C-alpha positions as CSV (number, residue, x, y, z in Angstrom):
1,M,227.3,31.0,30.1
2,N,224.0,29.1,30.6
3,I,223.8,27.0,27.4
4,A,220.3,25.7,28.2
5,K,219.1,29.3,28.5
6,I,220.6,30.3,25.2
7,V,219.1,27.3,23.4
8,R,215.7,28.2,24.9
9,E,216.1,31.8,23.8
10,A,217.0,30.8,20.3
11,R,213.9,28.6,20.0
12,E,211.5,31.0,21.7
13,Q,208.3,31.3,19.7
14,S,208.1,35.0,20.5
15,R,211.4,35.9,18.8
16,L,211.4,38.3,15.9
17,T,210.8,36.3,12.6
18,A,212.4,36.8,9.2
19,L,209.3,38.7,8.1
20,D,209.5,40.9,11.2
21,F,213.1,41.8,10.1
22,A,212.1,42.2,6.4
23,N,209.2,44.6,7.2
24,G,210.9,46.3,10.1
25,I,214.2,47.1,8.4
26,F,213.4,47.5,4.7
27,D,211.1,50.2,3.2
28,E,208.3,49.1,0.9
29,F,209.1,45.4,1.3
30,I,207.2,43.4,-1.4
31,E,207.1,39.6,-0.9
32,L,207.4,37.4,-3.9
33,H,206.2,33.8,-4.2
34,G,206.9,30.5,-5.8
35,D,209.8,28.6,-7.4
36,R,208.2,28.5,-10.9
37,S,208.3,24.8,-10.8
38,F,206.2,23.2,-8.1
39,R,204.6,25.6,-5.5
40,D,205.2,28.3,-3.0
41,D,206.9,27.2,0.3
42,G,205.7,29.2,3.3
43,A,208.8,28.3,5.3
44,V,210.9,30.5,3.0
45,I,210.1,34.1,2.5
46,G,211.6,36.4,-0.1
47,G,211.1,39.7,-1.8
48,I,212.5,43.2,-2.5
49,G,212.8,46.2,-0.2
50,W,214.7,49.4,0.1
51,L,217.5,50.2,2.5
52,G,217.8,54.0,2.1
53,D,218.2,54.4,-1.7
54,Q,219.5,50.9,-2.2
55,A,217.2,48.1,-3.5
56,V,217.9,44.8,-1.7
57,T,216.7,41.3,-2.2
58,V,215.6,39.9,1.2
59,L,215.3,36.2,2.0
60,G,214.5,34.4,5.2
61,I,213.4,31.1,6.8
62,Q,210.2,31.8,8.5
63,K,208.8,30.2,11.7
64,G,205.3,30.9,13.0
65,K,204.3,32.6,16.2
66,S,201.3,30.3,16.8
67,L,200.3,26.7,16.1
68,H,198.2,27.8,13.1
69,D,201.1,29.9,11.7
70,N,203.7,27.2,12.4
71,L,201.6,24.6,10.4
72,K,201.4,27.1,7.5
73,R,205.2,27.6,7.8
74,N,206.0,23.9,8.4
75,F,207.7,25.0,11.7
76,G,210.4,26.8,9.7
77,Q,211.6,23.6,7.9
78,P,211.9,24.3,4.2
79,H,211.0,22.0,1.4
80,P,213.2,21.9,-1.8
81,E,210.8,24.4,-3.5
82,G,211.6,26.9,-0.7
83,Y,215.3,26.7,-1.5
84,R,214.6,26.9,-5.2
85,K,212.4,30.0,-4.6
86,A,215.3,31.5,-2.7
87,L,217.7,30.7,-5.6
88,R,215.4,32.2,-8.1
89,L,215.3,35.4,-6.2
90,M,219.1,35.4,-5.7
91,K,219.7,35.0,-9.4
92,Q,217.2,37.8,-10.1
93,A,219.2,40.0,-7.6
94,E,222.3,39.2,-9.5
95,K,220.7,40.1,-12.8
96,F,219.7,43.5,-11.5
97,G,222.7,44.2,-9.3
98,R,220.9,44.1,-5.9
99,P,222.7,42.9,-2.8
100,V,221.2,40.0,-0.9
101,V,220.4,39.8,2.8
102,T,219.2,36.6,4.4
103,F,217.6,36.0,7.9
104,I,217.9,32.4,9.1
105,N,215.9,30.6,11.7
106,T,215.4,26.9,11.2
107,A,216.0,23.6,12.9
108,G,216.9,22.2,9.5
109,A,215.5,21.3,6.1
110,Y,212.3,19.3,6.1
111,P,213.2,15.5,6.1
112,G,209.9,14.2,4.8
113,V,209.6,11.6,2.0
114,G,208.0,14.1,-0.4
115,A,210.8,16.6,0.1
116,E,213.4,13.9,-0.5
117,E,211.5,12.7,-3.6
118,R,211.6,16.3,-5.0
119,G,215.3,16.6,-4.5
120,Q,216.0,18.2,-1.1
121,G,219.7,17.4,-1.1
122,E,220.1,18.6,-4.7
123,A,218.3,21.9,-3.9
124,I,220.5,22.6,-0.9
125,A,223.7,21.7,-2.8
126,R,222.8,23.9,-5.8
127,N,222.2,26.9,-3.4
128,L,225.6,26.3,-1.9
129,M,227.2,26.2,-5.3
130,E,225.3,29.2,-6.8
131,M,225.8,31.4,-3.7
132,S,229.5,30.8,-3.7
133,D,229.7,32.5,-7.1
134,L,226.9,35.0,-6.9
135,K,228.0,38.3,-8.3
136,V,226.5,40.6,-5.7
137,P,227.2,41.1,-1.9
138,I,225.5,38.7,0.5
139,I,225.0,39.1,4.2
140,A,223.5,36.3,6.2
141,I,222.1,36.7,9.8
142,I,221.2,33.9,12.1
143,I,218.3,35.2,14.1
144,G,217.3,32.1,16.0
145,E,218.3,28.5,15.2
146,G,220.8,27.9,12.4
147,G,220.4,24.2,11.9
148,S,222.5,22.0,9.5
149,G,222.5,22.3,5.7
150,G,219.0,23.7,5.9
151,A,220.5,26.9,7.3
152,L,223.7,26.8,5.3
153,A,221.7,26.9,2.1
154,L,221.0,30.5,2.8
155,A,224.3,31.3,4.6
156,V,227.1,31.1,2.0
157,A,227.7,34.9,2.4
158,N,230.4,37.5,2.4
159,R,229.5,38.2,6.0
160,V,227.7,35.9,8.5
161,W,226.3,37.5,11.6
162,M,224.4,36.1,14.6
163,L,222.1,37.7,17.1
164,E,223.6,37.2,20.6
165,N,221.0,34.6,21.7
166,S,221.0,32.5,18.6
167,I,222.7,29.1,17.8
168,Y,224.3,27.7,14.7
169,A,225.3,24.1,14.4
170,V,225.7,21.0,12.1
171,L,222.6,19.5,13.7
172,S,220.4,19.9,16.8
173,P,221.8,19.2,20.3
174,E,219.2,16.5,20.6
175,G,220.3,14.9,17.3
176,F,224.0,15.1,18.4
177,A,223.2,13.4,21.7
178,S,221.2,10.7,20.1
179,I,224.0,9.9,17.7
180,L,226.9,10.1,20.2
181,W,225.3,8.6,23.3
182,K,222.0,7.1,22.0
183,D,220.3,9.4,24.5
184,G,218.5,12.6,23.4
185,S,218.0,13.7,27.0
186,R,221.7,14.6,27.1
187,A,221.1,17.4,24.6
188,M,222.4,20.3,26.8
189,E,225.6,18.3,27.5
190,A,226.0,17.9,23.8
191,A,225.4,21.6,23.2
192,E,228.3,22.4,25.5
193,L,230.6,20.2,23.4
194,M,229.3,21.5,20.0
195,K,230.3,25.1,20.5
196,I,227.1,26.5,19.0
197,T,226.7,29.9,20.7
198,S,227.3,33.2,19.0
199,H,230.3,34.2,21.1
200,E,232.0,30.7,20.7
201,L,231.5,30.8,16.9
202,L,232.8,34.4,16.7
203,E,235.9,33.3,18.6
204,M,236.5,30.5,16.2
205,G,236.0,32.7,13.1
206,I,232.9,30.9,11.9
207,V,230.8,34.1,12.2
208,D,232.0,37.7,11.6
209,K,229.8,39.7,14.1
210,V,227.6,39.1,17.1
211,I,224.7,41.6,17.5
212,S,223.9,42.2,21.1
213,E,220.3,41.7,22.2
214,A,220.8,42.7,25.9
215,G,218.2,45.2,27.1
216,L,217.0,46.0,23.6
217,S,213.3,46.3,22.6
218,S,212.3,44.7,19.3
219,K,212.2,48.2,17.7
220,E,215.7,49.0,19.0
221,L,217.1,45.6,17.8
222,L,215.6,46.2,14.3
223,G,217.2,49.7,14.3
224,C,220.6,48.3,15.3
225,V,220.5,45.6,12.6
226,K,219.4,48.2,10.0
227,N,222.4,50.5,10.9
228,E,224.8,47.6,10.7
229,L,223.5,46.5,7.3
230,R,223.8,50.0,5.9
231,V,227.4,50.3,6.9
232,E,228.5,46.8,5.8
233,L,226.7,46.9,2.4
234,D,228.4,50.2,1.6
235,R,231.8,48.5,2.4
236,L,231.0,45.4,0.3
237,Q,229.8,47.4,-2.7
238,E,233.2,49.2,-2.8
239,L,234.9,45.9,-3.5
240,Q,235.8,44.8,-7.1
241,L,233.6,41.9,-8.3
242,D,236.5,39.4,-8.4
243,Q,237.6,40.4,-4.9
244,L,234.0,40.1,-3.6
245,I,233.7,36.5,-4.9
246,E,237.2,35.5,-3.9
247,E,236.8,36.7,-0.3
248,R,233.5,34.7,0.0
249,Y,235.1,31.6,-1.5
250,Q,238.2,31.8,0.8
251,R,235.9,32.5,3.8
252,F,234.4,29.0,3.5
253,R,237.5,27.3,2.2
254,K,239.4,28.1,5.5
255,Y,237.2,25.7,7.4
């Protein structure tokens, strides 16, 4: 396994984005905006779409595919209002009995002064608490980078999946190397120690499924994820509510 290649793939600007998955998998996807408190955050997308005859609330952390788009999306680093928008839509999903599907691709939550002043830590912590008890099925999919609490704030789910060439970690390899050795250039050495690849995390039980990307076109990959979601949402919706919540709770308590 070439860890450097996997990290490059996970960060590749041409990867399918959360909006690509939302529009490519769900029929009649309608994007909704704003946290009803401060503003809309372009780094977090959310809305409602149809998977067959099932209405689904779709959320995602959105990176751009160009410099202009990345500036609009803050390079996929959400502000607290992005997490609050996501929570607003999750609570709406709970009210109307819609399952939630999240697509995650972020290096982490935005660490700027303004974000901290507006309660970045509180916004992430509230999402963790609310998602743990949300009364509808949740499936989270890491589609690129899954970095730190910024990713976990949308990943407290009944099922956590990863695309094969994605990564999921408590912080970036560069940050890990800087803390451990005071040398960010040793990032790939740190990545080896961190066990951040999809197959390593599947083996450890951190994620439940790895979706292969090998040889698949974008259209084929979207079709594969769509089929997997259909099957798994049907399974989850057969569970009793108390069982659904308890399984989610125990899934994260085991760590």
